[in-house]
N, C-alpha and C positions, 0 to 999 in steps of 0.2 A: 237428493236426500237432504233433509234439513236436520243437521246435527242436534238442534235444540229440541226436537220433538221425539221423545223416547219414553220407554217404560223402564224404570229402574227396579230390579229385583234384588233384595238383600235377604239372605238366609243366615240364621245364626242360632246358637244354643245358649240358653240361660238356665243354670241349674240342671243341665242335662236334657232339657226339653227343647225340641227344634221348633223354631218359628220362622215364618217367611212373610215378608211384606212386599207388596207390589205398588209402586208409586209412579204416577204419571208425571211427566216433566213439569206440568203446571203445579203439581204438589210441592216440588222442591225449588221452583223458580224464586219464590220469596222466602224459602225456608220451611222445612217440615219438622214438626216436633212430635215425637212418639214417646212411648213408655220408657224405652231403653236407650234411645239415641235420637239426636237431631240430624237432619240432612239438609244441605244447601248446595246449590250450583253457583260457583264463583266464576264460571267461564264467561268470556265475552262473546261477541258474534262469531259464529263458526268455531266455537270452542265449548267444551264441557269440562268443568272441573268439579267433581263431586267430592265434597268434604263431609265426613261423618264425625259427629261428636258423641261418643258413647258415654252415657250417664253412669253406667256400671259395667264392669268387665264382661264382655260377651265373646263367645267363640265364633268367629266368622266361618261360614261354610259356603256361601254363595254371594257373588256380586256380578250382576249383568246389566248392561245397557242394551235394550232391544229396540230395533228399528224395523218398520215396514219398508221394504225396498224391492221394487220390480227390476228384474234383471233382463236386459236386452239379450236377444239370441246371439248377437255378435260380441257381447261384452266379455272381457277377460279380467280375471281376478288374480292378483299377485299374491302368492303364498310365500312369505319369508319363513324359512325353516327355523327350528328351535335353536340350533347352534351352527357353528362354522361348517360342519360337514353335512348338515341336513339339506336335502334336496329343496331347491327354491326356484320357482318358475311361475309363469302365467298359466292359468287354467281356463279353458272354455267349458261350456255346459257338457260337452261330450267327453271331456277328460276325466280321469280318476286320480285323486290324490292318494297314492298307495302308502301303505305302512303296515305295521304289525297289527292291523285292525282285528283280524280274526284270531291271532295268536297271542295278543297282549294279555289275555287273562290266564295264560299258562305260566306258572311260576318260572320255569326255565327260560322262556322267551323274554319275560320282563326282566329277569335277573341278569341275563347275559346279553343276548342280542339287543334287547331294548334299553339297556342301562344308559346308553349315550343319547337316547332320544326322549321324546315327550309322551310316550305311550301310556305312562302311568297316570297322567293328569290332563290329558287332552282327548277330546271326543273325535272319533273318526266315523265316517258313514258315507253311504252313497249319496251323491249330489251335495255333500257337505265338504267345504274347504276351509282351511284355517291358516292364519298368518300370525307370526309373533311380532309384537311391538309396533309395527306399521304395516300398511297395505295400500294397494291402489286398485281402482277399476279403470279399465281402458277400453275405449271404442275408437279405433283408428288413432288419431293424434290427440284426442281429448282424454285427459287423465283427471281422475278424482282421487286424491290421496287422503287417507285418514291415518293419523299416527299418534302414539302416546309420547308425552314429554316426561313421564315419570314412571320408570320401572323399579324405583327404589322401594316401592310399597308392594310390589308383586308383579309378575309377568302379566302383560296385557295380551290377550289372545283374541284376534278378530276372526269371526266366523261368517262365512257366506253360505246360506242355505238356499240353493237354487230351486229346490222343490217347493219350499214353503214361502219363498220370496221374503226372507228375513235376513237382516244383517245384525250382528251382535258383537259387542265388546265385552269380554269376560275377563275378570281379574282372578288370577290364581291366588286364592286366599287360604289355601290349605295350611294349617298350622298357626294361623294368625289369631291372636287375641286382641280385640278392640278394647282399648281403655283410654278414654280421652279423645282428642282430635286426631283424625287420620284421613289422609287423602287417598280415596279409592281410585279415582280416574282423573287424568289430565290429558284430554284428547283434543286435537285440532284437525281441521279440514281445509284442504286447498284444492282449487280447480285450475286447470290450465294445461300447458304443454309439459311434457315429461320432465325436462331439465328445470323448468320454472317451479314446478311444485316441490321438487326435491331441494332446490335452492332455498325456497321459502321455509320448508320444514327444518332443515339443518341450521338456518339462520336463527330460528327460535329455540333449537335444542339447547338445554342448559350447559352442556359440555361441548367444546369445540375441538377441531383437529389440532393436535399438538404441534404440527408443522415440523417435527424433527425428521421425518422421512418424506422425501419427494419421489425418490426412485432408488431401488436397490437391484443390483444385477450381480450374479455370482454363482456360488457353488454350495450345495449341501450334500452330505455324505449318505443320507438315509437310503435312497432308492437303488443304489448300486450294491450296498453292503449290508443294509439293515444294522443289526447290532455287531456285525462281524468286522469292526474297524480296528485298526491299530496305528501306531505311530508311523510305520513305514507307508501304509496306504495313504494316510492323511498328508504326509509330506510329499509323496509322489503326486497326488492330485493337486496340492497347492502349487507345485512347480508347473503342472499342466495348465492351471488357470492363468499363469503368467502370459500364455499365448494370447489371451484376450486383452492384455495391456490395460489401458485406462478405461476400456469399455466395462470392466468389472470393478466393483467397489466393496465386495463382501465375500467372506469365506466362512461357512458355518459347519461346525462339527455337531452331528446329531447323536441320537441315542447309541449307546454302546461303550462309552468311556468309563461308565460306572460299574461297580460289581453287581448291584441290584437296584432297581428302581425303588426309591423310598429310602435307601441307605446312603446313596451318593458318595460312597467311598471310591477312590480312584482305583481302577483296575491296573495295577502296576505291572502285570504281565504284558498287557497290550500297550501300555504307555509307561515304560520304565522311567522316563525322565519327566513325567507329569505333563500338564498342559501349558504351563507358563512358557517354556521354551518354544513351543509351537506357536503360541500367540505372538511371541516376539518375532518369529519368522513371518507370520501373516502381516504384522504391522510393517516389517521391513520391506514387504512387497507392495506397500501402499494401500492395503486393504483393511477394512474393519473386520473384527473377529466376532463371530456369533457362536452361541452354545445353546443346545436344546436342553430343556429342563421341564419336568412335570411336577410342580411343587406340592400338589395335593395327593399324588398317587403313591401307593405302596403295594408292590406285587405281593402275592400271597406268602412267598417264602422270605420276604425281607426281614432282616433282624429287628427293624424298628417296630414291627408288629409284635414280635416275640417279647421285646423289651418294654414296649409301651402300648399294650392293648387298649388302655384307656384313652389313647389319642385318636382312636378311630371314630368316624361318624357311625352312629348306631340308629336303628329304627325304633319304633315305639315298643317293640318286643325285647329290645336290648341287644339285638344281633347286629354285627357289623354289616354295612351295606356294600354289596358287590357293586363296583362302579364301572366295570367294563371287562372285556375279554382279553385285552392286550397282556402280553407276558404270562399267559396262562390264567389270567384273572387278577384283579387288584381291588383293594379297598381304598377308601379316601380318608385322609387326615383331616381332623376337625380344626380349622384355622381359628375358631372362636376360643380355643384353649390357648392360654398364654404360653405354655411349654411348646406347643406346636408352632406358634408364631416365632418364638425365639429360635427354634430348630430351623425353620425355613429361612429366617433372616441370616443365620450364621452361614448357610450355604451361599446365599447371595453375596455376602461379604467376601467369601472365598473367590467366587466367580469374578467379581469386579475388582477387588483390591489385592488379591494374591495372584490370580491368573490374568487379570487385566483384559477381560473380554469387554466389547463395546455394546453388544446386543445379546439379549436372551430370547429364544423362541420358547414361550411358555405354553405347554400342551395339556390336554385333558382337563381344562380348567372348569368345565361344567361340574366336575366331581365335587367341588367345594359346596355346591348347593343341591346335591342330588336328593337330599332329604330335608324337608322343612323342620325346624327345631327351635327351641327356646323362644317360642312365641313369634317367630319370624317366618315369612314366606320364602320360597325359593328365590324369587326375584330380589328381595332385600338382602338375603345372604350372598347372592352372586355379586350384587353391586358392592357390598362391603368387602368381599374377597378381592375384587378388582382394585378397590381403594388401597387395601393392604399391600397388594403386589406393587402398585405404583409407589407407595411409601418405601418399600424395600429397594426399588430400582432407582429412585431419585430421577436424574435426568438421562439415565441410560435408555437405550432403545428397547422397546418391548414389541416383539412380534407375537400376537395372540393366536391361539389355535385351539380348536375344540371348546369354544366359548360361546355362550349365548350373546348375540351381537350387541344389543342395546346397552347392557351393563358395561360393555367394553368401549362404548362410544366416548371419545375424548380422553380415554385412559391409555389404551395401547396406541402405538405409533403406526403400526401396520397390522393387518389381520388376515388370516386365512378365511376365505369366503366360499370354500368348496371342500368336498371330501378329498381324500387321497386319490391321485390319478391312476394308481396301479401301474405295474410295468408290463402289462399286456393291454392292448387297446380294446379288444373285444369284450363287451359287457357280459358278465355272468348271467345265466338265465334267471337266477333267483333274485337279482338285484331289484328288478322293477317292481316285484310284487311283495317284497318283504319290508325290512326297515329302510329308512331313508338316509342312513349314514354309512352304508357299505361302499367300499372303495370302487371307483368306476371312472374311467376317462370321460365317458359320456356325461355323467352327472356333474363332474368337475367343470366341463366346458359350459354346460347349461347354467350352473351357478355363476360362473364368471360373467356370463352374458346378462343374466337377469338381476345380479347384484351390482352391476356396473355403476349405479347411482351413488354407491358408497365411496368409490375411488376418488380421492382428492378432496371430497367434501368432509369426511370425518376421519379418514386414515388412508394409507396406501393399501390397495387390495393385493392380497397374495393368492393367486389362482392355483397354487401348487406348481410342481416342477413340470418341465418338458424334457424330452429325451432326444438325443441325436445318435447315441452310441449304438453299435451292433452287438457287442459282447455283453453278457450278463443279463439279457432280457429273457423273459419266459419263452418257452418254445413257440407259442403263437406270436409273441413279440409285437412289434409295430412295423408296418411297411414305412418306407421313406415318406410316402404321401401322408400317412397318418401322423408321423413325427412332425412334418412341416405344418399340418393343420393345427396340432396342439400348440406348437410354437407360435403360430400366427394368432390364435385365439388369446394366448397368454400375453403376447405383445400388445394387442389392441386393448385388452380389458384389464390388464394388471400393471402394477408398478413394483412388484416384488418378483423378480424373474430369476429363478434358480434352475440349474441343471444338476444332475446327480451323476455326471459322467467323468471319466478321465479325459479331460479336454486335450491333454498332451497326445492322445492317440487319434485325434480328429484329422481327417484329410482336409484339403483346401475347401471342398464343397461344404462339408459340415461346419468348418470354421466360419465361412461367410454367412451361413444360416444363423449361427450363434450370434455373430456380431450384429446382424440385422435385427435379430430378435431382442437382443439386450438393449437396443436403443429405446429411449422413452418415446411413447406414442405421441407424435406431433400431429394431432388431428382431432376429429370429433366424430362420435358415433351419432348418426342421425336417426336410426331406427334399428331394432333387433327383435325378431319374433319367430315363432314356429309358423311356417306356412303349410306344413303337413306334420303328421305325428312325429316323424323322425328327421324332418328337414328344417333347418334354421336359415334365415336370411338376415344378413347384417348389411346395412348401408352406412358407409362412413366416408369421411374426407380425410385424406392423408397426403401431405406434400401438395396441397391445393388441387388434388385430383379426387373427384367423387367416384367411389368404387363400391362394388357389391360383392360380398362373400356369401356364397350359398354352399351349405355342406350337409352331408348325411352323418348324423352323430353316431350311427351304428357301424357304418363301413369306413368312414373317414374320407370318402370321396368328396372333393370340393372343387369349386371354381372361383376365381377372382377375376372380375371384369369391370370395365367402365360402366358406371350407372348413369342413367339419364337424369 
């Protein structure tokens, strides 16, 4: 595919009237001048940079680069999901990219189940696949990567239409008013081996890996207790983590320390002495201290909503936008309002300067850009929200979660690249055919494998937790084989390795598995792919041994053996 041979479609409104222009690449090569705007391509070889100069304010409604592309039968398309939790994998012609395709027009589906996804502004269809910010095509070891270098003007969504033999780059321009010069697309293309094309892409990416996190291994409270934590539990599990010695370097307190999400008042019943003394004990054990925080979220019953209803993100009808189903449902705070920014900054000040935490896990971040507003696209808002959070945190470590990936590139130090793993291994029957953000051990492992190219290049990958405990699991639970599989996948593909167990209760067998899993992967993944609908094959080198991991992502059955 020649990146320089395209059709550019631009749809816009002037004085309420919709207009659409279709321009051939030759039209913009040397600059196109129209009634309302000029267009030029400033990209070099294997690059397209479309810059629009609006002569008068126009409301943008469509921006597409369309290519003719023949898809080989054996070709695979990588679909990078909308945000951290969204399913991400390679697709063949015979595969289906599931989502709330048939339900997304129902208000309740879009409002609740679909709030954390892309269903309101992304097209789904049979033989149609899409990827956010970057994608690649692969035939055996030959990879063709196409990626955006600028999401600050709007999300770039790549579509592969296998039925029509069309490839398209679409800019999410909803809410955008063009006035003056604006960069619609900045897209590059690379061909070569898997690692080589990603090395080349991230070498060009404007923001680089912060380098603050190489490897984290330790504990998080969420999956054992959810919000039901207290001082006694946290101190007990902190003592348990001491069994790991210097193999662990971080202890994270998750959701449940606050009275309500959005208010962030300390629950003094659960934590009568506050968090500062606990952090002191964490540090005394030679560990970094981490704290979970959802800066833009406010659950329905939070006092901040009652006291400051004007702080909420609202839709074009003036109604607050439901941003997810957690905690019985929540709204999002509008960070563009100065009062909201000060409110969020004040809590960060408490976290770092009064309680002395070293890291924050920032969750549900997509909510900051759930609605385009103030003449800005979702992508622009998301990038500006991430800039704001980095400003708040200074040099402290940020573990991102629930965030569209590209706006977080070079901003967060580590990032979740999967959905929650769930504390039962067996996948729910409705996961596969509904929205792509539902918790699932299967989807988490798949994301860890297919987003492996991010680890070390732009941040440290967080594949979510693994479990070794027997107590506290759901009735179906995990078999020991399933637990070991999840631990092995996380070890190979992640550099943020958390358990949510009371490690003090481990026997010698579990303890050895933990210590082996906590180690930084000293090797290289040579290949990873589905060889059957539910079967994945990973070929890797570790400790100078070439090995092959083959596993069933539904049953958890697996083998590891020497590879030829």
